[in-house]
C-alpha positions in Angstrom: 0.0 0.0 0.0 1.0 3.6 -0.2 3.4 5.2 2.1 1.9 6.7 5.2 -0.2 5.2 8.0 0.0 1.4 7.9 -3.3 -0.3 7.9 -3.7 -4.1 8.2 -6.4 -4.7 5.6 -6.9 -8.4 6.3 -7.4 -7.7 10.0 -9.8 -4.8 9.4 -11.9 -7.0 7.0 -11.9 -9.9 9.5 -12.9 -7.6 12.4 -15.9 -6.5 10.2 -16.8 -10.2 9.5 -15.5 -10.1 5.9 -13.0 -12.2 4.1 -9.9 -10.9 2.4 -10.7 -12.1 -1.0 -8.6 -11.9 -4.1 -10.9 -9.3 -5.6 -10.6 -7.1 -2.5 -6.8 -7.4 -2.4 -6.6 -6.7 -6.1 -8.7 -3.5 -5.7 -6.6 -2.3 -2.8 -3.4 -3.0 -4.7 -4.7 -1.2 -7.8 -5.7 1.8 -5.6 -2.3 1.8 -4.0 -0.6 1.9 -7.5 -3.0 4.6 -8.9 -3.2 6.8 -5.8 -6.6 8.4 -6.7 -8.9 6.7 -9.1 -12.5 6.4 -10.2 -14.3 3.1 -10.3 -13.7 2.8 -14.0 -10.0 3.5 -13.7 -9.8 0.9 -10.9 -11.7 -1.7 -12.9 -9.4 -1.3 -15.8 -6.4 -1.6 -13.6 -7.7 -4.7 -11.8 -9.0 -6.3 -15.1 -5.5 -6.0 -16.6 -4.4 -8.9 -14.4 -7.9 -10.4 -13.4 -10.1 -10.0 -16.5 -12.9 -12.0 -14.8 -13.5 -9.2 -12.3 -16.5 -7.2 -13.4 -17.2 -3.5 -13.0 -20.1 -4.4 -10.6 -17.7 -6.4 -8.5 -15.3 -3.4 -8.2 -18.3 -1.2 -7.1 -19.4 -3.7 -4.5 -15.8 -4.2 -3.3 -15.3 -0.4 -2.9 -18.5 -0.1 -0.9 -17.3 -2.9 1.4 -13.8 -1.4 1.7 -15.3 2.1 2.4 -17.6 0.7 5.0 -14.7 -0.9 7.0 -12.6 2.2 6.6 -9.9 0.9 4.2 -10.7 3.4 1.4 -12.5 6.7 1.2 -13.7 8.9 -1.6 -14.1 12.5 -2.6 -15.8 14.3 -5.5 -13.0 15.9 -7.5 -15.2 16.6 -10.5 -18.8 16.4 -11.5 -19.8 12.8 -11.8 -18.1 9.7 -10.4 -16.4 9.8 -7.0 -12.6 9.4 -6.8 -11.3 6.8 -4.3 -8.1 6.6 -2.4 -6.6 4.5 0.4 -6.9 5.5 4.0 -3.3 4.3 4.3 -2.4 7.8 2.8 -1.8 10.6 5.3 -4.9 12.7 5.8 -5.1 15.1 2.9 -7.3 17.4 0.9 -7.4 17.6 -2.8 -6.3 20.4 -5.2 -7.9 20.2 -8.6 -6.6 22.3 -11.5 -9.4 23.6 -13.6 -7.1 24.3 -16.5 -5.1 21.1 -17.0 -7.0 18.7 -14.8 -4.1 17.8 -12.5 -5.0 16.5 -9.0 -2.6 17.1 -6.2 -2.8 16.3 -2.5 -2.0 18.7 0.4 -1.9 18.0 4.1 -5.1 18.9 6.0 -2.9 21.1 8.1 -3.1 23.9 5.5 -6.9 24.1 6.0 -7.1 23.9 9.8 -7.7 27.6 10.2 -10.6 27.4 7.7 -12.1 24.4 9.6 -11.7 26.3 12.9 -13.4 29.4 11.5 -16.3 27.4 10.1 -16.8 25.6 13.5 -16.7 28.9 15.4 -19.1 30.6 13.1 -21.7 27.8 12.8 -20.8 24.8 15.0 -20.2 22.8 11.8 -17.4 20.3 11.8 -15.6 20.1 8.5 -14.3 16.8 7.1 -11.1 18.1 5.5 -10.3 14.8 4.0 -13.4 15.0 1.9 -12.4 18.5 0.6 -11.5 19.3 -3.0 -10.4 22.8 -3.8 -10.7 23.8 -7.4 -8.4 26.4 -8.9 -5.1 26.6 -10.8 -2.0 24.5 -10.3 1.4 26.2 -10.1 2.0 25.6 -13.8 -1.3 27.1 -14.9 -1.7 29.9 -12.4 0.6 32.4 -14.1 -1.9 32.5 -17.0 -4.5 34.4 -14.9 -4.4 37.5 -12.6 -3.4 36.8 -9.0 -6.8 37.5 -7.6 -8.2 34.7 -5.4 -11.7 36.2 -5.7 -11.7 36.5 -9.5 -14.2 34.3 -11.3 -12.7 31.1 -12.6 -11.1 31.1 -16.0 -12.3 27.9 -17.6 -10.1 26.2 -20.2 -12.3 27.1 -23.0 -12.0 30.8 -22.0 -8.2 30.8 -21.8 -6.5 33.4 -23.8 -4.4 32.3 -26.7 -0.6 32.4 -26.2 0.7 35.8 -26.9 -2.7 37.4 -26.9 -2.4 39.0 -23.5 -1.9 42.8 -23.6 1.6 44.2 -23.0 2.0 45.5 -19.5 1.9 49.3 -19.2 5.2 51.1 -19.2 6.2 53.9 -16.9 7.2 57.2 -18.3 9.1 60.0 -16.5 7.1 63.2 -15.9 
């Protein structure tokens, strides 16, 4: 499994009254290799070595693994959830709206936000289920440095070289 917190999957499954089947091990191993993956991505990875494993088996396996706390999911995009192992360190997700890259960041960076929300409303934020959408370091220079500016979607991105030249200073 991924580096981070060590989780004994077989023991966790047994404690929940479940067996450590080949399909469950294969899904956990595929998730470890992929890091973050949708059900379709996991199914393709598992089926590369176990073609008899159906998409519905992967869905059922993920539900069981989620129920016993071996995997978790988040919604990085509209549509299917993205799964990852709980063996990873607790993290939130950074999704680039320009290039589609997904990165992880320690939940520590958002503790002030979680504290402010709790003080304001009593709501306890699950930071590990959080996905922040914006621009990665590679794509960010293409837009003004204004965190409150409306998002610049890929289809609206200016063509290379089409940005106006910066103003020049003249002596008075």
